[in-house]
C-alpha atoms as a printed R data frame, in Angstrom:
    type eleno elety resid chain resno       x       y       z
1   ATOM     1    CA   MET     A     1   0.000   0.000   0.000
2   ATOM     2    CA   ARG     A     2   1.532   3.275  -1.166
3   ATOM     3    CA   TRP     A     3   0.423   5.784   1.451
4   ATOM     4    CA   ALA     A     4   3.655   5.267   3.398
5   ATOM     5    CA   GLY     A     5   6.186   8.082   3.288
6   ATOM     6    CA   GLN     A     6   3.830  10.882   2.301
7   ATOM     7    CA   GLN     A     7   4.695  14.272   3.804
8   ATOM     8    CA   VAL     A     8   2.522  17.136   5.001
9   ATOM     9    CA   GLY     A     9   1.501  19.269   2.027
10  ATOM    10    CA   ALA     A    10   3.123  16.955  -0.505
11  ATOM    11    CA   GLU     A    11   1.566  14.994  -3.347
12  ATOM    12    CA   PRO     A    12   4.131  12.416  -4.401
13  ATOM    13    CA   THR     A    13   4.160  11.013  -7.888
14  ATOM    14    CA   ASP     A    14   3.409   7.532  -6.555
15  ATOM    15    CA   ALA     A    15   0.267   8.582  -4.619
16  ATOM    16    CA   LEU     A    16  -2.737   6.342  -5.001
17  ATOM    17    CA   PRO     A    17  -4.150   6.870  -8.507
18  ATOM    18    CA   GLY     A    18  -7.755   6.907  -7.282
19  ATOM    19    CA   LEU     A    19  -6.999   9.480  -4.618
20  ATOM    20    CA   ALA     A    20  -4.898  11.722  -6.819
21  ATOM    21    CA   LYS     A    21  -7.799  12.130  -9.226
22  ATOM    22    CA   VAL     A    22 -10.125  13.646  -6.637
23  ATOM    23    CA   HIS     A    23  -8.127  14.790  -3.608
24  ATOM    24    CA   ASP     A    24  -4.980  16.534  -2.447
25  ATOM    25    CA   LEU     A    25  -3.360  15.000   0.615
26  ATOM    26    CA   VAL     A    26  -2.811  17.537   3.401
27  ATOM    27    CA   ARG     A    27  -1.337  15.320   6.095
28  ATOM    28    CA   THR     A    28  -1.401  11.908   7.733
29  ATOM    29    CA   SER     A    29  -2.491  11.796  11.370
30  ATOM    30    CA   ARG     A    30  -2.334   9.209  14.161
31  ATOM    31    CA   THR     A    31  -3.351   9.940  17.753
32  ATOM    32    CA   PRO     A    32  -3.542   7.869  20.980
33  ATOM    33    CA   GLU     A    33  -7.296   8.429  21.281
34  ATOM    34    CA   PHE     A    34  -7.728   6.521  18.005
35  ATOM    35    CA   ALA     A    35  -5.265   3.707  18.637
36  ATOM    36    CA   GLY     A    36  -4.554   1.623  15.556
37  ATOM    37    CA   MET     A    37  -6.173   4.118  13.185
38  ATOM    38    CA   THR     A    38  -4.653   6.417  10.581
39  ATOM    39    CA   PHE     A    39  -6.412   9.488   9.202
40  ATOM    40    CA   TYR     A    40  -5.543  10.852   5.774
41  ATOM    41    CA   GLU     A    41  -6.631  14.482   5.732
42  ATOM    42    CA   VAL     A    42  -7.344  15.554   2.176
43  ATOM    43    CA   ARG     A    43  -8.750  18.493   0.270
44  ATOM    44    CA   ALA     A    44 -11.667  17.285  -1.817
45  ATOM    45    CA   LYS     A    45 -12.372  18.727  -5.238
46  ATOM    46    CA   SER     A    46 -16.095  18.012  -4.967
47  ATOM    47    CA   ALA     A    47 -18.626  17.340  -2.209
48  ATOM    48    CA   LEU     A    48 -21.820  16.360  -4.018
49  ATOM    49    CA   ASN     A    49 -21.930  12.972  -5.724
50  ATOM    50    CA   LYS     A    50 -24.586  12.263  -8.340
51  ATOM    51    CA   VAL     A    51 -26.183   8.829  -8.185
52  ATOM    52    CA   PRO     A    52 -28.319   7.955 -11.219
53  ATOM    53    CA   GLY     A    53 -31.906   7.021 -10.369
54  ATOM    54    CA   SER     A    54 -33.015   3.527 -11.267
55  ATOM    55    CA   VAL     A    55 -36.787   4.015 -10.972
56  ATOM    56    CA   PRO     A    56 -38.534   5.848 -13.831
57  ATOM    57    CA   GLY     A    57 -39.866   9.227 -12.755
58  ATOM    58    CA   THR     A    58 -37.729   9.572  -9.642
59  ATOM    59    CA   PRO     A    59 -35.065  12.272  -9.322
60  ATOM    60    CA   TYR     A    60 -31.385  11.614  -9.407
61  ATOM    61    CA   GLY     A    61 -29.951  10.991  -5.979
62  ATOM    62    CA   TRP     A    62 -27.227  13.196  -4.521
63  ATOM    63    CA   THR     A    63 -24.951  12.100  -1.723
64  ATOM    64    CA   ILE     A    64 -22.223  13.568   0.465
65  ATOM    65    CA   ASN     A    65 -19.541  11.398   2.065
66  ATOM    66    CA   PRO     A    66 -17.237  13.476   4.291
67  ATOM    67    CA   TYR     A    67 -15.254  10.332   5.188
68  ATOM    68    CA   ARG     A    68 -13.982   7.262   3.364
69  ATOM    69    CA   GLY     A    69 -13.548   4.284   5.676
70  ATOM    70    CA   CYS     A    70 -15.300   3.828   9.015
71  ATOM    71    CA   SER     A    71 -14.275   3.064  12.588
72  ATOM    72    CA   HIS     A    72 -17.555   1.251  13.307
73  ATOM    73    CA   ALA     A    73 -15.826  -1.860  11.901
74  ATOM    74    CA   CYS     A    74 -19.092  -3.684  11.161
75  ATOM    75    CA   VAL     A    75 -18.193  -7.087   9.777
76  ATOM    76    CA   TYR     A    76 -21.124  -7.024   7.334
77  ATOM    77    CA   CYS     A    77 -20.476  -3.526   5.927
78  ATOM    78    CA   PHE     A    78 -21.204  -3.400   2.203
79  ATOM    79    CA   ALA     A    79 -18.741  -0.537   1.636
80  ATOM    80    CA   ARG     A    80 -15.649  -2.441   2.755
81  ATOM    81    CA   PRO     A    81 -14.517  -3.288  -0.823
82  ATOM    82    CA   THR     A    82 -14.694   0.388  -1.859
83  ATOM    83    CA   HIS     A    83 -11.306   1.003  -0.253
84  ATOM    84    CA   ARG     A    84  -9.755  -0.888  -3.152
85  ATOM    85    CA   TYR     A    85 -10.416   2.229  -5.212
86  ATOM    86    CA   LEU     A    86  -7.762   3.900  -3.053
87  ATOM    87    CA   GLU     A    87  -5.491   0.858  -3.386
88  ATOM    88    CA   PHE     A    88  -5.950  -0.386   0.169
89  ATOM    89    CA   ASP     A    89  -5.653  -4.095  -0.558
90  ATOM    90    CA   ASP     A    90  -6.398  -5.339   2.983
91  ATOM    91    CA   PRO     A    91 -10.191  -5.455   3.593
92  ATOM    92    CA   GLY     A    92  -9.464  -4.603   7.233
93  ATOM    93    CA   ALA     A    93  -8.035  -1.250   6.134
94  ATOM    94    CA   PHE     A    94 -11.591   0.036   5.788
95  ATOM    95    CA   ASP     A    95 -11.873   0.024   9.595
96  ATOM    96    CA   ALA     A    96  -8.492   1.610  10.326
97  ATOM    97    CA   GLU     A    97  -7.462   3.810   7.370
98  ATOM    98    CA   VAL     A    98  -9.916   6.702   7.165
99  ATOM    99    CA   VAL     A    99  -9.859   9.471   4.568
100 ATOM   100    CA   VAL     A   100 -11.111  12.816   5.940
101 ATOM   101    CA   LYS     A   101 -12.269  15.513   3.507
102 ATOM   102    CA   VAL     A   102 -11.320  18.488   5.661
103 ATOM   103    CA   ASN     A   103 -12.659  21.126   3.250
104 ATOM   104    CA   VAL     A   104 -15.925  19.365   2.376
105 ATOM   105    CA   ALA     A   105 -18.220  22.065   3.823
106 ATOM   106    CA   GLU     A   106 -16.428  24.831   1.943
107 ATOM   107    CA   VAL     A   107 -16.649  22.942  -1.348
108 ATOM   108    CA   LEU     A   108 -20.288  22.043  -0.724
109 ATOM   109    CA   ARG     A   109 -21.253  25.671  -0.134
110 ATOM   110    CA   THR     A   110 -19.743  26.614  -3.483
111 ATOM   111    CA   GLU     A   111 -21.563  23.787  -5.279
112 ATOM   112    CA   LEU     A   112 -24.924  24.651  -3.713
113 ATOM   113    CA   HIS     A   113 -24.638  28.260  -4.886
114 ATOM   114    CA   ARG     A   114 -24.217  27.300  -8.533
115 ATOM   115    CA   ALA     A   115 -27.069  28.238 -10.839
116 ATOM   116    CA   SER     A   116 -27.266  24.612 -11.981
117 ATOM   117    CA   TRP     A   117 -28.161  23.359  -8.487
118 ATOM   118    CA   LYS     A   118 -31.898  22.605  -8.368
119 ATOM   119    CA   GLY     A   119 -32.337  21.877  -4.660
120 ATOM   120    CA   SER     A   120 -32.644  18.106  -5.016
121 ATOM   121    CA   PRO     A   121 -32.647  16.021  -1.813
122 ATOM   122    CA   VAL     A   122 -29.205  15.093  -0.513
123 ATOM   123    CA   ALA     A   123 -28.414  11.864   1.357
124 ATOM   124    CA   LEU     A   124 -25.710  11.333   3.962
125 ATOM   125    CA   GLY     A   125 -24.611   7.984   5.388
126 ATOM   126    CA   THR     A   126 -24.649   6.202   2.047
127 ATOM   127    CA   ASN     A   127 -21.096   4.842   1.960
128 ATOM   128    CA   THR     A   128 -19.573   5.542   5.358
129 ATOM   129    CA   ASP     A   129 -21.072   6.947   8.523
130 ATOM   130    CA   PRO     A   130 -20.840  10.757   8.816
131 ATOM   131    CA   TYR     A   131 -21.158  10.436  12.604
132 ATOM   132    CA   GLN     A   132 -18.438   7.855  13.185
133 ATOM   133    CA   ARG     A   133 -16.060   8.616  16.064
134 ATOM   134    CA   ALA     A   134 -13.773  10.774  13.919
135 ATOM   135    CA   GLU     A   135 -16.559  13.347  13.566
136 ATOM   136    CA   GLY     A   136 -16.066  14.267  17.214
137 ATOM   137    CA   ARG     A   137 -12.560  15.366  16.280
138 ATOM   138    CA   TYR     A   138 -13.033  16.868  12.813
139 ATOM   139    CA   ARG     A   139 -16.540  18.399  13.171
140 ATOM   140    CA   LEU     A   140 -17.314  18.297   9.461
141 ATOM   141    CA   MET     A   141 -21.068  17.819   9.779
142 ATOM   142    CA   PRO     A   142 -22.042  21.214  11.273
143 ATOM   143    CA   GLY     A   143 -20.526  23.009   8.290
144 ATOM   144    CA   ILE     A   144 -22.210  20.591   5.882
145 ATOM   145    CA   LEU     A   145 -25.605  21.032   7.520
146 ATOM   146    CA   GLU     A   146 -25.235  24.813   7.689
147 ATOM   147    CA   ALA     A   147 -24.550  24.885   3.950
148 ATOM   148    CA   LEU     A   148 -27.585  22.676   3.275
149 ATOM   149    CA   ALA     A   149 -29.734  24.864   5.524
150 ATOM   150    CA   GLU     A   150 -28.658  28.020   3.674
151 ATOM   151    CA   ALA     A   151 -29.637  26.368   0.399
152 ATOM   152    CA   ALA     A   152 -32.966  25.065   1.802
153 ATOM   153    CA   THR     A   153 -31.975  21.560   0.679
154 ATOM   154    CA   PRO     A   154 -33.977  18.486   1.805
155 ATOM   155    CA   VAL     A   155 -31.841  16.020   3.762
156 ATOM   156    CA   SER     A   156 -31.966  12.284   4.275
157 ATOM   157    CA   LEU     A   157 -29.469  10.925   6.799
158 ATOM   158    CA   LEU     A   158 -28.624   7.440   8.055
159 ATOM   159    CA   THR     A   159 -26.213   6.833  10.917
160 ATOM   160    CA   LYS     A   160 -25.173   4.582  13.763
161 ATOM   161    CA   GLY     A   161 -23.587   7.547  15.565
162 ATOM   162    CA   THR     A   162 -25.071   9.157  18.660
163 ATOM   163    CA   LEU     A   163 -23.166  12.356  17.883
164 ATOM   164    CA   LEU     A   164 -26.185  13.121  15.719
165 ATOM   165    CA   ARG     A   165 -27.721  14.644  18.864
166 ATOM   166    CA   ARG     A   166 -25.215  17.492  18.722
167 ATOM   167    CA   ASP     A   167 -26.607  18.615  15.373
168 ATOM   168    CA   LEU     A   168 -30.344  18.242  15.991
169 ATOM   169    CA   PRO     A   169 -30.809  22.045  16.214
170 ATOM   170    CA   LEU     A   170 -29.227  22.444  12.771
171 ATOM   171    CA   LEU     A   171 -31.395  19.679  11.346
172 ATOM   172    CA   ALA     A   172 -34.483  21.307  12.871
173 ATOM   173    CA   ARG     A   173 -33.480  24.524  11.111
174 ATOM   174    CA   ILE     A   174 -33.326  22.708   7.773
175 ATOM   175    CA   ALA     A   175 -36.713  21.134   8.526
176 ATOM   176    CA   GLU     A   176 -38.276  24.596   8.662
177 ATOM   177    CA   HIS     A   177 -37.804  24.835   4.900
178 ATOM   178    CA   GLY     A   178 -38.152  21.253   3.691
179 ATOM   179    CA   PRO     A   179 -38.172  17.576   4.637
180 ATOM   180    CA   VAL     A   180 -35.500  16.144   6.919
181 ATOM   181    CA   ASP     A   181 -35.638  12.355   7.095
182 ATOM   182    CA   LEU     A   182 -33.410  10.746   9.707
183 ATOM   183    CA   ALA     A   183 -32.766   7.091  10.424
184 ATOM   184    CA   MET     A   184 -30.712   5.305  13.042
185 ATOM   185    CA   SER     A   185 -29.233   1.939  12.092
186 ATOM   186    CA   VAL     A   186 -29.579  -0.576  14.944
187 ATOM   187    CA   ALA     A   187 -28.976  -4.166  13.917
188 ATOM   188    CA   ILE     A   188 -27.732  -5.806  17.126
189 ATOM   189    CA   PHE     A   189 -29.491  -5.581  20.499
190 ATOM   190    CA   ASP     A   190 -27.390  -8.128  22.387
191 ATOM   191    CA   PRO     A   191 -24.348  -6.272  23.832
192 ATOM   192    CA   GLN     A   192 -22.051  -9.295  23.631
193 ATOM   193    CA   LEU     A   193 -22.947  -9.998  20.011
194 ATOM   194    CA   GLN     A   194 -22.665  -6.316  19.155
195 ATOM   195    CA   ALA     A   195 -19.103  -6.271  20.488
196 ATOM   196    CA   LEU     A   196 -18.244  -9.000  18.001
197 ATOM   197    CA   VAL     A   197 -20.194  -7.728  15.003
198 ATOM   198    CA   GLU     A   198 -19.990  -3.936  15.369
199 ATOM   199    CA   PRO     A   199 -17.108  -3.298  17.785
200 ATOM   200    CA   GLY     A   200 -16.836   0.423  17.053
201 ATOM   201    CA   THR     A   201 -20.506   1.383  17.407
202 ATOM   202    CA   PRO     A   202 -22.416   2.957  20.316
203 ATOM   203    CA   SER     A   203 -24.748   0.676  22.240
204 ATOM   204    CA   ALA     A   204 -28.236  -0.017  20.949
205 ATOM   205    CA   ALA     A   205 -29.650   1.776  23.996
206 ATOM   206    CA   ALA     A   206 -27.617   4.907  23.236
207 ATOM   207    CA   ARG     A   207 -28.712   4.878  19.624
208 ATOM   208    CA   LEU     A   208 -32.373   4.499  20.553
209 ATOM   209    CA   ALA     A   209 -32.007   7.364  23.032
210 ATOM   210    CA   THR     A   210 -30.818   9.427  20.075
211 ATOM   211    CA   VAL     A   211 -33.933   8.423  18.134
212 ATOM   212    CA   ARG     A   212 -36.025   9.641  21.054
213 ATOM   213    CA   ALA     A   213 -34.099  12.923  21.155
214 ATOM   214    CA   ALA     A   214 -34.708  13.467  17.436
215 ATOM   215    CA   ARG     A   215 -38.418  12.760  17.807
216 ATOM   216    CA   ASP     A   216 -38.618  15.113  20.789
217 ATOM   217    CA   ALA     A   217 -37.026  17.767  18.573
218 ATOM   218    CA   GLY     A   218 -39.927  17.341  16.150
219 ATOM   219    CA   LEU     A   219 -37.956  15.455  13.504
220 ATOM   220    CA   GLU     A   220 -38.862  12.308  11.621
221 ATOM   221    CA   CYS     A   221 -36.513   9.508  12.690
222 ATOM   222    CA   GLY     A   222 -36.880   5.844  11.872
223 ATOM   223    CA   VAL     A   223 -34.840   2.761  12.654
224 ATOM   224    CA   PHE     A   224 -33.091   0.510  10.180
225 ATOM   225    CA   LEU     A   225 -33.267  -2.945  11.762
226 ATOM   226    CA   MET     A   226 -30.765  -4.237   9.309
227 ATOM   227    CA   PRO     A   227 -29.203  -6.364   8.396
228 ATOM   228    CA   VAL     A   228 -31.000  -9.178  10.152
229 ATOM   229    CA   LEU     A   229 -28.358 -11.873  10.565
230 ATOM   230    CA   PRO     A   230 -29.583 -15.409   9.859
231 ATOM   231    CA   HIS     A   231 -29.309 -17.666  12.921
232 ATOM   232    CA   LEU     A   232 -27.857 -14.819  15.007
233 ATOM   233    CA   THR     A   233 -30.555 -12.138  15.287
234 ATOM   234    CA   ASP     A   234 -33.600 -13.567  13.514
235 ATOM   235    CA   SER     A   235 -35.523 -15.522  16.157
236 ATOM   236    CA   VAL     A   236 -39.054 -14.389  17.016
237 ATOM   237    CA   GLU     A   237 -37.928 -13.563  20.560
238 ATOM   238    CA   GLN     A   238 -34.992 -11.453  19.331
239 ATOM   239    CA   LEU     A   239 -37.115  -9.605  16.796
240 ATOM   240    CA   ASP     A   240 -39.882  -9.015  19.323
241 ATOM   241    CA   ASP     A   241 -37.440  -7.551  21.845
242 ATOM   242    CA   ALA     A   242 -35.870  -5.351  19.186
243 ATOM   243    CA   LEU     A   243 -39.168  -3.990  17.888
244 ATOM   244    CA   ALA     A   244 -40.447  -3.389  21.413
245 ATOM   245    CA   ALA     A   245 -37.380  -1.259  22.149
246 ATOM   246    CA   ILE     A   246 -37.737   0.587  18.830
247 ATOM   247    CA   ALA     A   247 -41.380   1.353  19.549
248 ATOM   248    CA   ALA     A   248 -40.516   2.587  23.047
249 ATOM   249    CA   ALA     A   249 -38.044   5.022  21.484
250 ATOM   250    CA   GLY     A   250 -40.852   6.575  19.426
251 ATOM   251    CA   ALA     A   251 -39.370   5.672  16.040
252 ATOM   252    CA   SER     A   252 -41.279   7.058  13.056
253 ATOM   253    CA   TYR     A   253 -40.980   3.790  11.155
254 ATOM   254    CA   VAL     A   254 -38.912   0.608  10.801
255 ATOM   255    CA   VAL     A   255 -37.039  -0.792   7.812
256 ATOM   256    CA   TRP     A   256 -35.525  -4.238   7.728
257 ATOM   257    CA   THR     A   257 -33.871  -6.672   5.398
258 ATOM   258    CA   ALA     A   258 -31.841  -9.846   5.671
259 ATOM   259    CA   LEU     A   259 -28.064  -9.798   5.450
260 ATOM   260    CA   HIS     A   260 -26.625  -9.658   1.970
261 ATOM   261    CA   LEU     A   261 -23.032 -10.530   1.191
262 ATOM   262    CA   LYS     A   262 -21.512  -8.851  -1.827
263 ATOM   263    CA   PRO     A   263 -18.177 -10.029  -3.192
264 ATOM   264    CA   GLY     A   264 -15.425  -8.836  -0.890
265 ATOM   265    CA   VAL     A   265 -17.809  -8.595   2.045
266 ATOM   266    CA   ARG     A   266 -18.763 -12.264   1.721
267 ATOM   267    CA   GLN     A   267 -15.243 -13.541   2.332
268 ATOM   268    CA   TRP     A   268 -14.698 -11.186   5.270
269 ATOM   269    CA   TYR     A   269 -18.001 -12.012   6.970
270 ATOM   270    CA   LEU     A   270 -17.803 -15.769   6.479
271 ATOM   271    CA   ALA     A   271 -14.268 -15.828   7.885
272 ATOM   272    CA   TRP     A   272 -15.553 -13.940  10.929
273 ATOM   273    CA   LEU     A   273 -18.509 -16.346  11.234
274 ATOM   274    CA   HIS     A   274 -16.214 -19.369  11.100
275 ATOM   275    CA   GLU     A   275 -14.067 -17.910  13.879
276 ATOM   276    CA   HIS     A   276 -16.928 -17.071  16.240
277 ATOM   277    CA   PHE     A   277 -19.914 -19.227  15.198
278 ATOM   278    CA   PRO     A   278 -18.591 -22.189  13.190
279 ATOM   279    CA   GLN     A   279 -21.780 -24.140  13.921
280 ATOM   280    CA   HIS     A   280 -23.530 -21.926  11.340
281 ATOM   281    CA   ASP     A   281 -21.008 -22.362   8.532
282 ATOM   282    CA   ALA     A   282 -23.053 -24.930   6.631
283 ATOM   283    CA   ALA     A   283 -26.291 -22.978   6.969
284 ATOM   284    CA   TYR     A   284 -24.707 -19.839   5.526
285 ATOM   285    CA   GLN     A   285 -23.144 -21.761   2.672
286 ATOM   286    CA   ARG     A   286 -26.627 -23.001   1.776
287 ATOM   287    CA   LEU     A   287 -28.311 -19.605   2.178
288 ATOM   288    CA   TYR     A   288 -25.768 -17.725   0.071
289 ATOM   289    CA   ALA     A   289 -24.874 -20.473  -2.382
290 ATOM   290    CA   THR     A   290 -26.291 -18.716  -5.446
291 ATOM   291    CA   GLY     A   291 -25.626 -15.032  -4.836
292 ATOM   292    CA   PRO     A   292 -25.260 -12.157  -2.382
293 ATOM   293    CA   TYR     A   293 -28.879 -12.139  -1.205
294 ATOM   294    CA   ALA     A   294 -30.640 -14.574   1.089
295 ATOM   295    CA   PRO     A   295 -33.088 -16.709  -0.922
296 ATOM   296    CA   LYS     A   296 -36.686 -15.596  -1.363
297 ATOM   297    CA   ALA     A   297 -37.916 -18.374   0.909
298 ATOM   298    CA   TYR     A   298 -35.831 -17.073   3.802
299 ATOM   299    CA   ARG     A   299 -36.867 -13.475   3.175
300 ATOM   300    CA   ARG     A   300 -40.522 -14.511   3.050
301 ATOM   301    CA   HIS     A   301 -40.066 -16.438   6.291
302 ATOM   302    CA   LEU     A   302 -38.475 -13.377   7.895
303 ATOM   303    CA   ALA     A   303 -41.354 -11.160   6.787
304 ATOM   304    CA   GLU     A   304 -43.850 -13.630   8.238
305 ATOM   305    CA   ARG     A   305 -42.091 -13.219  11.582
306 ATOM   306    CA   ILE     A   306 -41.746  -9.461  11.504
307 ATOM   307    CA   GLU     A   307 -45.106  -8.343  10.087
308 ATOM   308    CA   PRO     A   308 -47.222  -9.463  13.077
309 ATOM   309    CA   LEU     A   309 -44.665  -7.933  15.457
310 ATOM   310    CA   LEU     A   310 -44.902  -4.570  13.699
311 ATOM   311    CA   GLU     A   311 -48.650  -4.625  14.221
312 ATOM   312    CA   ARG     A   312 -48.259  -5.713  17.833
313 ATOM   313    CA   HIS     A   313 -45.956  -2.809  18.626
314 ATOM   314    CA   GLY     A   314 -47.806  -0.217  16.561
315 ATOM   315    CA   LEU     A   315 -44.933   0.350  14.150
316 ATOM   316    CA   ARG     A   316 -45.152   1.195  10.475
317 ATOM   317    CA   ARG     A   317 -42.881   0.049   7.701
318 ATOM   318    CA   GLY     A   318 -40.571   2.526   6.044
319 ATOM   319    CA   ALA     A   319 -38.835   2.423   2.697
320 ATOM   320    CA   VAL     A   320 -35.294   2.750   1.445
321 ATOM   321    CA   ASP     A   321 -34.345   5.046  -1.406
322 ATOM   322    CA   ASP     A   322 -32.974   2.621  -3.955
323 ATOM   323    CA   THR     A   323 -30.632   5.231  -5.456
324 ATOM   324    CA   THR     A   324 -28.874   6.192  -2.219
325 ATOM   325    CA   GLY     A   325 -29.534   3.369   0.246
326 ATOM   326    CA   THR     A   326 -30.742   5.723   2.982
327 ATOM   327    CA   THR     A   327 -34.273   6.484   4.112
328 ATOM   328    CA   ARG     A   328 -36.439   7.744   1.281
329 ATOM   329    CA   SER     A   329 -36.827  11.512   1.270
330 ATOM   330    CA   ARG     A   330 -40.407  12.760   1.484
331 ATOM   331    CA   SER     A   331 -39.437  15.451  -1.008
332 ATOM   332    CA   ALA     A   332 -39.414  12.755  -3.701
333 ATOM   333    CA   GLY     A   333 -43.192  12.610  -3.381
334 ATOM   334    CA   ILE     A   334 -43.286   8.952  -2.334
335 ATOM   335    CA   VAL     A   335 -45.251   7.948   0.762
336 ATOM   336    CA   ARG     A   336 -43.301   5.401   2.764
337 ATOM   337    CA   ALA     A   337 -46.297   3.884   4.508
338 ATOM   338    CA   THR     A   338 -47.731   2.588   1.242
339 ATOM   339    CA   GLU     A   339 -44.584   0.818   0.121
340 ATOM   340    CA   ALA     A   340 -45.094  -2.869  -0.573
341 ATOM   341    CA   ALA     A   341 -41.670  -3.836   0.760
342 ATOM   342    CA   ALA     A   342 -38.451  -2.239   1.870
343 ATOM   343    CA   GLN     A   343 -35.589  -2.485  -0.619
344 ATOM   344    CA   PRO     A   344 -32.232  -4.008   0.397
345 ATOM   345    CA   MET     A   345 -30.153  -1.584   2.400
346 ATOM   346    CA   LEU     A   346 -26.544  -0.713   1.576
347 ATOM   347    CA   PHE     A   347 -25.259   0.202   5.111
């Protein structure tokens, strides 16, 4: 990996090709509070990313990713293979080698003031979490949200980070001019299992307290109960406990889907499973024998478990924006409650 030896303010000729196309490296940073992690502070050339829509009649999706890489270290994370674009060959680098776009708010403000900007909804939390631990140090999100508020831009945001609470006043300000759709991702409710699956995330209780804080601030905030992990989090008792806690937090809606294992993620997750739960190796090989998604029969079985529990706990089903992977923005003119089924989530 060719990050080694880079100097502050330098852009060596052997810098990563993918990075050199879009960023200028400012410096490399390591600190004791983030043991084992390296931050690559860069100056981004753009902030808004255009994601082509796949459903006729829907607008193009726009996303902002202030970070590349994520300290949450979720073993199932779909974005893990994206670090190859920066020539990080070790899949584990996604958890420990984080790119920080230190000028992202400044660039975003410029982009939002262009005559060509039409005020389309913008999604955050599509590739890596904007409220991962590094945000407490770099504070990129307040500037991003202030720029979006100035431009009266609708926002859709998905996170596992409780630091979201810090920015609820800013999000409420944006909500005065257009839809703000928040979602908290909470997949694991057993603390011991969470420590194995999502070692860098806040507790489920802390995340649900953040949902409650958002709702108390008058904001829409749902919960992504995803991915549901076959044989680890999919029993009726586990799902019932999870949905009861989500309902108690006042969540606006719930979205769920079964685990999917894309190439790159599949190898990482199955190696983890073999280390910690080898008794499920054969079952997973059967479930994911033909592709990245659990078979229709399993997904139907999961829905048959969850649907009655949603009714029992007075929860409604939400929907995922299939262009961005986050909660669907109400500004797109699509009512979540009438969706036939949630689409597979990318986080």
